[in-house]
All heavy atoms as an XYZ file, in Angstrom:
685
protein
N       6.026     -1.243     -8.553
C       5.380     -2.295     -7.815
C       4.945     -3.435     -8.732
O       3.875     -3.998     -8.573
C       4.188     -1.738     -7.057
C       4.554     -0.775     -5.963
S       5.327     -1.676     -4.627
C       6.658     -0.605     -4.207
N       5.802     -3.720     -9.723
C       5.550     -4.869    -10.591
C       5.418     -6.124     -9.754
O       6.042     -6.218     -8.708
C       6.716     -5.046    -11.565
C       6.608     -4.150    -12.784
O       5.490     -3.777    -13.132
O       7.648     -3.836    -13.380
N       4.675     -7.092    -10.134
C       3.903     -7.211    -11.359
C       2.468     -6.706    -11.223
O       1.768     -6.573    -12.218
C       3.906     -8.715    -11.616
C       3.919     -9.315    -10.255
C       4.738     -8.354     -9.404
N       2.006     -6.410    -10.023
C       0.612     -5.991     -9.838
C       0.351     -4.631    -10.471
O      -0.661     -4.436    -11.154
C       0.242     -5.962     -8.335
C      -1.190     -5.519     -8.133
C       0.464     -7.323     -7.701
N       1.253     -3.696    -10.261
C       1.116     -2.345    -10.803
C       2.379     -2.028    -11.603
O       3.384     -1.600    -11.035
C       0.931     -1.321     -9.676
C      -0.312     -1.553     -8.861
C      -0.259     -2.248     -7.672
C      -1.537     -1.074     -9.298
C      -1.403     -2.471     -6.914
C      -2.691     -1.298     -8.545
C      -2.622     -1.993     -7.361
N       2.351     -2.225    -12.919
C       3.529     -1.948    -13.743
C       3.945     -0.477    -13.677
O       3.150      0.390    -13.318
C       3.079     -2.316    -15.159
C       1.868     -3.158    -14.991
C       1.228     -2.723    -13.706
N       5.186     -0.222    -14.045
C       5.712      1.143    -14.082
C       4.781      2.029    -14.911
O       4.223      1.584    -15.912
C       7.105      1.126    -14.693
C       7.784      2.462    -14.633
C       9.196      2.362    -15.166
C       9.846      3.722    -15.102
N      11.247      3.685    -15.486
N       4.601      3.262    -14.483
C       3.756      4.280    -15.109
C       2.261      4.036    -14.915
O       1.450      4.602    -15.634
C       4.073      4.449    -16.599
C       5.482      4.955    -16.809
O       5.971      5.781    -16.037
N       6.142      4.466    -17.833
N       1.897      3.208    -13.942
C       0.490      3.038    -13.600
C       0.056      4.224    -12.752
O       0.755      4.622    -11.827
C       0.261      1.731    -12.809
O       0.645      0.634    -13.628
C      -1.185      1.579    -12.395
N      -1.082      4.806    -13.086
C      -1.650      5.903    -12.306
C      -2.548      5.315    -11.232
O      -3.440      4.505    -11.532
C      -2.480      6.840    -13.191
C      -1.667      7.603    -14.181
C      -1.533      7.127    -15.478
C      -1.035      8.780    -13.825
C      -0.779      7.827    -16.403
C      -0.274      9.485    -14.741
C      -0.143      8.997    -16.031
N      -2.310      5.708     -9.998
C      -3.129      5.238     -8.887
C      -4.118      6.320     -8.496
O      -3.748      7.485     -8.358
C      -2.256      4.891     -7.682
C      -1.197      3.823     -7.909
C      -0.359      3.640     -6.648
C      -1.829      2.515     -8.337
N      -5.364      5.938     -8.326
C      -6.397      6.862     -7.864
C      -6.786      6.394     -6.477
O      -7.206      5.253     -6.285
C      -7.604      6.871     -8.820
C      -7.137      7.296    -10.215
C      -8.694      7.775     -8.289
C      -8.134      7.072    -11.302
N      -6.587      7.277     -5.505
C      -6.802      6.911     -4.109
C      -7.840      7.823     -3.472
O      -7.970      8.987     -3.839
C      -5.483      6.994     -3.349
N      -8.572      7.270     -2.508
C      -9.628      8.001     -1.819
C      -9.307      8.037     -0.318
O      -9.303      6.985      0.330
C     -10.963      7.303     -2.055
C     -12.145      8.034     -1.451
O     -11.946      8.988     -0.664
O     -13.287      7.646     -1.771
N      -9.041      9.222      0.234
C      -8.715      9.309      1.661
C      -9.911      9.006      2.562
O      -9.726      8.717      3.741
C      -8.236     10.750      1.838
C      -8.817     11.492      0.698
C      -8.965     10.513     -0.434
N     -11.114      9.031      2.019
C     -12.316      8.759      2.820
C     -12.760      7.299      2.758
O     -13.655      6.893      3.489
C     -13.468      9.656      2.352
C     -13.156     11.122      2.568
O     -12.518     11.456      3.586
O     -13.548     11.941      1.712
N     -12.145      6.514      1.880
C     -12.515      5.101      1.724
C     -11.844      4.270      2.823
O     -10.635      4.347      3.019
C     -12.074      4.608      0.342
C     -12.293      3.159      0.086
C     -13.657      2.923     -0.449
C     -13.764      1.459     -0.872
N     -15.108      1.042     -1.047
N     -12.646      3.489      3.533
C     -12.132      2.638      4.603
C     -11.323      1.482      4.007
O     -11.805      0.775      3.116
C     -13.286      2.100      5.442
C     -12.856      1.162      6.511
N     -12.197      1.594      7.648
C     -12.968     -0.176      6.618
C     -11.928      0.539      8.413
N     -12.395     -0.537      7.805
N     -10.109      1.292      4.488
C      -9.257      0.206      4.018
C      -9.664     -1.093      4.697
O      -9.894     -1.140      5.900
C      -7.801      0.522      4.318
N      -9.777     -2.146      3.880
C     -10.130     -3.479      4.374
C      -8.927     -4.404      4.184
O      -7.926     -4.022      3.573
C     -11.325     -4.026      3.593
C     -12.570     -3.158      3.661
C     -13.706     -3.784      2.879
C     -13.403     -3.711      1.398
N     -14.522     -4.089      0.540
N      -9.080     -5.622      4.668
C      -8.041     -6.622      4.470
C      -7.754     -6.784      2.981
O      -8.680     -6.910      2.174
C      -8.498     -7.958      5.066
C      -7.433     -9.028      4.981
O      -6.253     -8.724      5.240
O      -7.792    -10.181      4.666
N      -6.504     -6.719      2.620
C      -5.987     -6.859      1.254
C      -6.171     -5.622      0.375
O      -5.909     -5.655     -0.822
C      -6.525     -8.106      0.575
C      -6.220     -9.371      1.387
C      -6.173    -10.599      0.548
N      -5.866    -11.751      1.377
C      -4.626    -12.220      1.581
N      -3.608    -11.634      1.039
N      -4.429    -13.282      2.343
N      -6.617     -4.516      0.964
C      -6.685     -3.256      0.215
C      -5.270     -2.767     -0.079
O      -4.329     -3.054      0.670
C      -7.385     -2.167      1.040
O      -8.742     -2.410      1.201
N      -5.136     -2.029     -1.173
C      -3.881     -1.344     -1.468
C      -4.001      0.050     -0.878
O      -5.015      0.724     -1.069
C      -3.639     -1.294     -2.979
C      -3.476     -2.676     -3.567
C      -4.497     -3.260     -4.304
C      -2.311     -3.400     -3.356
C      -4.354     -4.533     -4.825
C      -2.161     -4.679     -3.872
C      -3.188     -5.234     -4.608
O      -3.045     -6.502     -5.111
N      -2.974      0.466     -0.143
C      -3.070      1.718      0.602
C      -1.807      2.557      0.454
O      -0.739      2.054      0.114
C      -3.319      1.460      2.114
C      -4.632      0.722      2.330
C      -2.170      0.709      2.758
N      -1.976      3.823      0.735
C      -0.854      4.739      0.893
C      -0.806      5.033      2.382
O      -1.804      5.452      2.972
C      -1.046      6.010      0.058
C      -1.135      5.631     -1.427
C       0.094      6.993      0.317
C      -1.587      6.727     -2.334
N       0.343      4.760      2.983
C       0.471      4.871      4.431
C       1.653      5.751      4.800
O       2.617      5.879      4.036
C       0.649      3.489      5.046
N       1.559      6.330      5.981
C       2.659      7.123      6.533
C       3.104      6.444      7.814
O       2.352      6.370      8.787
C       2.192      8.565      6.811
C       3.242      9.436      7.485
C       4.433      9.658      6.575
C       5.463     10.585      7.202
N       6.373      9.917      8.107
N       4.303      5.882      7.775
C       4.864      5.238      8.950
C       5.628      6.273      9.767
O       6.304      7.145      9.206
C       5.799      4.099      8.555
C       5.180      2.997      7.694
C       6.206      1.919      7.384
C       3.965      2.400      8.377
N       5.549      6.154     11.058
C       6.177      7.148     11.935
C       7.694      7.177     11.799
O       8.305      8.209     12.036
C       5.785      6.893     13.392
O       6.177      5.591     13.787
N       8.311      6.087     11.370
C       9.770      6.054     11.262
C      10.300      6.312      9.844
O      11.475      6.134      9.590
C      10.309      4.728     11.807
C       9.741      3.523     11.088
O       8.675      3.597     10.481
N      10.431      2.410     11.158
N       9.439      6.716      8.910
C       9.845      7.072      7.544
C       9.368      8.481      7.217
O       8.280      8.880      7.634
C       9.264      6.101      6.506
C       9.871      4.736      6.523
C       9.150      3.660      7.007
C      11.158      4.519      6.062
C       9.698      2.384      7.029
C      11.710      3.250      6.074
C      10.989      2.183      6.569
N      10.160      9.200      6.435
C       9.784     10.563      6.052
C       8.717     10.595      4.969
O       7.863     11.467      4.961
C      11.011     11.341      5.565
C      11.998     11.623      6.678
O      11.579     11.687      7.849
O      13.200     11.760      6.366
N       8.771      9.648      4.041
C       7.881      9.645      2.886
C       6.753      8.628      3.052
O       6.961      7.566      3.645
C       8.671      9.291      1.622
C       9.804     10.248      1.309
C       9.327     11.608      0.876
O       8.298     11.689      0.194
O       9.997     12.597      1.217
N       5.576      8.917      2.495
C       4.509      7.905      2.481
C       4.938      6.715      1.622
O       5.776      6.845      0.725
C       3.324      8.630      1.833
C       3.641     10.073      1.936
C       5.138     10.181      1.941
N       4.353      5.556      1.888
C       4.682      4.351      1.132
C       3.402      3.722      0.584
O       2.312      3.936      1.109
C       5.459      3.331      1.986
C       4.648      2.906      3.209
C       6.819      3.875      2.393
C       5.272      1.771      3.996
N       3.557      2.957     -0.484
C       2.455      2.260     -1.133
C       2.617      0.768     -0.859
O       3.646      0.177     -1.197
C       2.492      2.560     -2.632
C       1.486      1.804     -3.441
C       0.148      1.809     -3.116
C       1.889      1.095     -4.555
C      -0.784      1.112     -3.882
C       0.981      0.397     -5.332
C      -0.361      0.406     -4.988
N       1.617      0.160     -0.211
C       1.702     -1.237      0.176
C       0.315     -1.878      0.167
O      -0.690     -1.209      0.027
C       2.269     -1.387      1.603
C       3.668     -0.864      1.814
C       4.681     -1.826      1.233
N       6.033     -1.501      1.631
C       6.839     -0.705      0.959
N       6.424     -0.113     -0.140
N       8.066     -0.480      1.365
N       0.284     -3.177      0.387
C      -0.977     -3.893      0.569
C      -1.192     -4.068      2.071
O      -0.280     -4.449      2.802
C      -0.955     -5.244     -0.122
C      -2.293     -5.953     -0.052
C      -2.322     -7.248     -0.834
O      -1.322     -7.943     -0.937
N      -3.479     -7.571     -1.366
N      -2.420     -3.802      2.505
C      -2.783     -3.935      3.910
C      -3.307     -5.342      4.165
O      -4.170     -5.826      3.434
C      -3.871     -2.912      4.262
C      -4.437     -2.976      5.682
C      -3.378     -2.549      6.702
C      -5.672     -2.087      5.788
N      -2.765     -5.984      5.180
C      -3.238     -7.296      5.608
C      -3.681     -7.170      7.064
O      -2.968     -6.578      7.878
C      -2.141     -8.352      5.476
C      -1.587     -8.546      4.065
C      -0.423     -9.530      4.079
C      -2.668     -9.023      3.127
N      -4.846     -7.708      7.372
C      -5.380     -7.600      8.723
C      -5.539     -9.001      9.300
O      -6.125     -9.885      8.672
C      -6.739     -6.860      8.718
C      -6.554     -5.453      8.152
C      -7.321     -6.812     10.129
C      -7.850     -4.695      7.928
N      -5.006     -9.185     10.505
C      -5.115    -10.448     11.225
C      -5.621    -10.131     12.630
O      -4.882     -9.580     13.445
C      -3.762    -11.148     11.291
C      -3.817    -12.476     12.013
O      -4.867    -13.147     11.965
O      -2.795    -12.849     12.635
N      -6.893    -10.431     12.857
C      -7.560    -10.101     14.129
C      -7.453     -8.592     14.358
O      -7.973     -7.832     13.557
C      -6.987    -10.906     15.269
N      -6.737     -8.171     15.385
C      -6.610     -6.735     15.675
C      -5.307     -6.144     15.156
O      -5.060     -4.949     15.311
C      -6.718     -6.492     17.182
C      -8.039     -6.901     17.740
N      -9.197     -6.230     17.460
C      -8.375     -7.935     18.539
C     -10.203     -6.821     18.064
N      -9.737     -7.862     18.728
N      -4.474     -6.961     14.544
C      -3.188     -6.484     14.024
C      -3.304     -6.142     12.544
O      -3.981     -6.830     11.786
C      -2.107     -7.552     14.224
C      -1.806     -7.797     15.683
O      -1.839     -6.835     16.474
O      -1.550     -8.963     16.040
N      -2.624     -5.058     12.162
C      -2.596     -4.627     10.760
C      -1.148     -4.627     10.291
O      -0.261     -4.165     10.993
C      -3.206     -3.239     10.612
C      -4.653     -3.188     11.067
C      -5.297     -1.845     10.896
N      -4.480     -0.769     11.419
C      -4.576      0.507     11.048
N      -5.477      0.873     10.178
N      -3.795      1.422     11.569
N      -0.928     -5.147      9.076
C       0.408     -5.256      8.518
C       0.436     -4.642      7.122
O      -0.571     -4.649      6.415
C       0.822     -6.731      8.394
C       0.854     -7.467      9.705
C      -0.282     -8.102     10.195
C       2.024     -7.528     10.451
C      -0.258     -8.784     11.403
C       2.057     -8.210     11.655
C       0.913     -8.830     12.126
O       0.944     -9.492     13.315
N       1.601     -4.150      6.718
C       1.810     -3.674      5.361
C       2.785     -4.614      4.669
O       3.842     -4.945      5.215
C       2.366     -2.250      5.359
C       1.427     -1.177      5.882
C       2.110      0.175      5.842
C       0.135     -1.137      5.096
N       2.410     -5.022      3.459
C       3.225     -5.955      2.678
C       3.673     -5.277      1.396
O       2.860     -4.695      0.670
C       2.396     -7.196      2.348
C       3.118     -8.204      1.505
C       2.199     -9.353      1.140
C       2.917    -10.275      0.179
N       2.019    -11.249     -0.407
N       4.964     -5.362      1.101
C       5.495     -4.836     -0.160
C       4.946     -5.666     -1.309
O       4.738     -6.876     -1.189
C       7.014     -4.875     -0.148
N       4.681     -5.017     -2.446
C       4.082     -5.699     -3.595
C       5.108     -6.311     -4.537
O       4.853     -7.324     -5.164
C       3.215     -4.718     -4.378
C       2.111     -4.046     -3.575
C       1.398     -3.020     -4.419
C       1.146     -5.065     -3.048
N       6.245     -5.696     -4.641
C       7.252     -6.139     -5.598
C       8.028     -7.348     -5.075
O       8.441     -7.380     -3.921
C       8.230     -4.999     -5.873
O       9.276     -5.452     -6.702
N       8.243     -8.351     -5.926
C       9.071     -9.492     -5.500
C      10.508     -9.070     -5.189
O      11.222     -9.794     -4.513
C       9.008    -10.455     -6.676
C       8.387     -9.727     -7.798
C       7.719     -8.510     -7.262
N      10.923     -7.891     -5.655
C      12.258     -7.382     -5.339
C      12.417     -7.135     -3.839
O      13.527     -7.057     -3.337
C      12.543     -6.078     -6.082
C      12.614     -6.270     -7.580
O      12.858     -7.414     -8.037
O      12.416     -5.285     -8.306
N      11.294     -6.996     -3.131
C      11.335     -6.716     -1.701
C      10.962     -7.931     -0.857
O      10.629     -7.803      0.312
C      10.399     -5.553     -1.363
C      10.817     -4.261     -1.982
C       9.970     -3.597     -2.854
C      12.050     -3.706     -1.717
C      10.342     -2.397     -3.441
C      12.439     -2.513     -2.298
C      11.586     -1.860     -3.162
N      11.036     -9.134     -1.441
C      10.677    -10.343     -0.700
C      11.557    -10.575      0.528
O      11.151    -11.252      1.468
C      10.738    -11.574     -1.604
C       9.513    -11.711     -2.478
O       8.506    -11.022     -2.223
O       9.560    -12.510     -3.428
N      12.753    -10.007      0.523
C      13.647    -10.207      1.663
C      13.208     -9.403      2.890
O      13.664     -9.658      3.995
C      15.103     -9.874      1.300
C      15.389     -8.393      1.127
C      15.192     -7.886     -0.290
O      14.485     -8.491     -1.086
N      15.803     -6.775     -0.612
N      12.297     -8.441      2.693
C      11.811     -7.648      3.815
C      10.570     -8.289      4.414
O       9.697     -8.769      3.706
C      11.465     -6.217      3.366
C      12.647     -5.470      2.821
C      12.733     -5.179      1.467
C      13.675     -5.057      3.648
C      13.817     -4.497      0.943
C      14.764     -4.385      3.142
C      14.833     -4.101      1.795
O      15.907     -3.432      1.283
N      10.513     -8.259      5.725
C       9.342     -8.794      6.405
C       8.205     -7.790      6.314
O       8.416     -6.607      6.051
C       9.669     -9.065      7.867
C      10.688    -10.163      8.045
C      10.939    -10.419      9.498
C      11.988    -11.512      9.643
N      12.263    -11.835     11.026
N       7.008     -8.267      6.563
C       5.868     -7.359      6.619
C       6.056     -6.413      7.800
O       6.645     -6.781      8.814
C       4.565     -8.134      6.769
C       4.150     -8.832      5.514
S       2.495     -9.523      5.623
C       2.771    -10.867      6.740
N       5.532     -5.219      7.646
C       5.622     -4.217      8.699
C       4.327     -4.194      9.485
O       3.248     -4.023      8.902
C       5.864     -2.817      8.088
O       7.048     -2.861      7.302
C       5.978     -1.763      9.152
N       4.408     -4.371     10.787
C       3.222     -4.276     11.644
C       2.985     -2.807     11.969
O       3.899     -2.089     12.379
C       3.427     -5.068     12.928
C       2.201     -5.071     13.806
C       2.405     -6.020     14.988
N       1.253     -5.989     15.830
C       1.230     -5.412     17.030
N       2.314     -4.851     17.518
N       0.131     -5.413     17.734
N       1.761     -2.349     11.744
C       1.430     -0.953     12.025
C       1.282     -0.742     13.526
O       0.727     -1.590     14.230
C       0.134     -0.560     11.327
C       0.164     -0.555      9.800
C      -1.216     -0.265      9.253
C       1.157      0.455      9.291
N       1.765      0.403     13.996
C       1.569      0.758     15.399
C       0.630      1.952     15.483
O       0.158      2.459     14.467
C       2.907      1.004     16.104
C       3.636      2.217     15.556
O       3.053      3.281     15.365
N       4.927      2.073     15.307
N       0.369      2.429     16.678
C      -0.609      3.505     16.871
C      -0.170      4.840     16.262
O      -1.000      5.707     16.015
C      -0.938      3.689     18.363
C       0.221      4.138     19.219
C       1.122      3.003     19.704
O       0.807      1.828     19.463
O       2.160      3.317     20.313
N       1.121      5.008     15.973
C       1.611      6.254     15.374
C       1.613      6.220     13.846
O       1.866      7.238     13.209
C       3.019      6.571     15.884
C       3.026      6.817     17.373
O       2.115      7.440     17.912
N       4.036      6.311     18.057
N       1.378      5.063     13.254
C       1.327      4.932     11.799
C      -0.091      5.227     11.317
O      -1.054      4.981     12.036
C       1.722      3.509     11.385
C       3.128      3.149     11.828
O       3.994      4.053     11.876
O       3.359      1.965     12.124
N      -0.194      5.757     10.097
C      -1.512      6.146      9.587
C      -1.717      5.645      8.164
O      -0.815      5.692      7.341
C      -1.640      7.667      9.588
C      -1.660      8.287     10.965
C      -1.832      9.789     10.856
C      -1.965     10.501     12.153
N      -1.272     10.036     13.291
N      -2.927      5.183      7.885
C      -3.348      4.909      6.515
C      -3.866      6.235      5.972
O      -4.838      6.778      6.485
C      -4.459      3.836      6.461
C      -3.999      2.528      7.110
C      -4.936      3.629      5.032
C      -2.885      1.826      6.389
N      -3.199      6.773      4.962
C      -3.586      8.073      4.406
C      -4.717      7.950      3.400
O      -5.575      8.826      3.309
C      -2.387      8.744      3.743
C      -1.171      9.015      4.631
C      -0.046      9.610      3.806
C      -1.549      9.938      5.781
N      -4.693      6.864      2.626
C      -5.648      6.752      1.532
C      -5.718      5.305      1.061
O      -4.755      4.554      1.192
C      -5.172      7.657      0.392
O      -6.170      7.877     -0.534
N      -6.867      4.942      0.501
C      -7.066      3.612     -0.063
C      -7.131      3.726     -1.581
O      -7.854      4.572     -2.109
C      -8.383      2.997      0.467
O      -8.313      2.954      1.889
C      -8.596      1.606     -0.078
N      -6.375      2.897     -2.266
C      -6.380      2.911     -3.727
C      -7.686      2.289     -4.206
O      -8.047      1.187     -3.804
C      -5.160      2.165     -4.288
C      -5.232      2.059     -5.811
C      -3.875      2.873     -3.867
N      -8.402      3.041     -5.045
C      -9.693      2.567     -5.546
C      -9.651      2.220     -7.034
O     -10.546      1.556     -7.544
C     -10.816      3.584     -5.267
C     -10.504      4.935     -5.894
C     -11.054      3.709     -3.772
C     -11.652      5.921     -5.855
N      -8.605      2.688     -7.711
C      -8.509      2.410     -9.147
C      -7.067      2.569     -9.586
O      -6.313      3.375     -9.036
C      -9.403      3.388     -9.915
C      -9.615      3.029    -11.353
C     -10.633      3.962    -12.006
O     -10.426      5.174    -12.030
N     -11.704      3.398    -12.524
N      -6.677      1.782    -10.580
C      -5.353      1.879    -11.199
C      -5.562      1.960    -12.698
O      -6.357      1.207    -13.266
C      -4.501      0.690    -10.826
N      -4.851      2.885    -13.349
C      -4.964      3.056    -14.795
C      -3.565      3.083    -15.395
O      -2.638      3.614    -14.790
C      -5.648      4.379    -15.122
C      -7.081      4.445    -14.705
C      -7.659      5.795    -15.087
C      -9.124      5.639    -15.388
N      -9.658      6.768    -16.099
N      -3.474      2.541    -16.601
C      -2.209      2.637    -17.316
C      -2.474      2.693    -18.803
O      -3.485      2.178    -19.289
C      -1.273      1.490    -16.978
C      -1.676      0.158    -17.484
C      -0.671     -0.896    -17.048
N      -0.994     -2.170    -17.628
C      -0.463     -2.621    -18.756
N       0.431     -1.918    -19.419
N      -0.823     -3.801    -19.248
N      -1.574      3.335    -19.519
C      -1.672      3.396    -20.965
C      -1.154      2.101    -21.561
O      -0.158      1.530    -21.090
C      -0.848      4.570    -21.504
C      -1.458      5.912    -21.124
O      -2.677      5.980    -20.904
O      -0.699      6.894    -21.030
N      -1.788      1.631    -22.606
C      -1.359      0.409    -23.279
C      -0.204      0.684    -24.240
O       0.546     -0.214    -24.587
C      -2.523     -0.225    -24.022
S      -3.785     -0.841    -22.908
N      -0.100      1.931    -24.691
C       0.990      2.326    -25.583
C       1.639      3.569    -25.029
O       0.996      4.397    -24.410
C       0.472      2.613    -26.981
C      -0.086      1.390    -27.663
C      -0.544      1.690    -29.081
O      -0.067      2.688    -29.661
O      -1.345      0.918    -29.603
N       2.924      3.711    -25.275
C       3.650      4.914    -24.810
C       3.488      6.048    -25.763
O       3.374      5.969    -26.898
C       5.130      4.593    -24.609
C       5.313      3.631    -23.458
O       4.506      3.599    -22.543
N       6.363      2.869    -23.509
């Protein structure tokens, strides 16, 4: 998820933390088998997931429906400065 989260960044997520507008979240979409890591954007009553990597700029934001779930909110990111 470069450039915000470089490769080998450790994400620490809290399933009890309420996600707000612009929070980074781990979500489970009803039409995907695996959870995904995205930024949550909220507009009035609508919630959207935005890919972080510029490699995914060709994809539109995904609007969450009632079957999609926010599993956890990222509260911290850590990475080593040296390998």
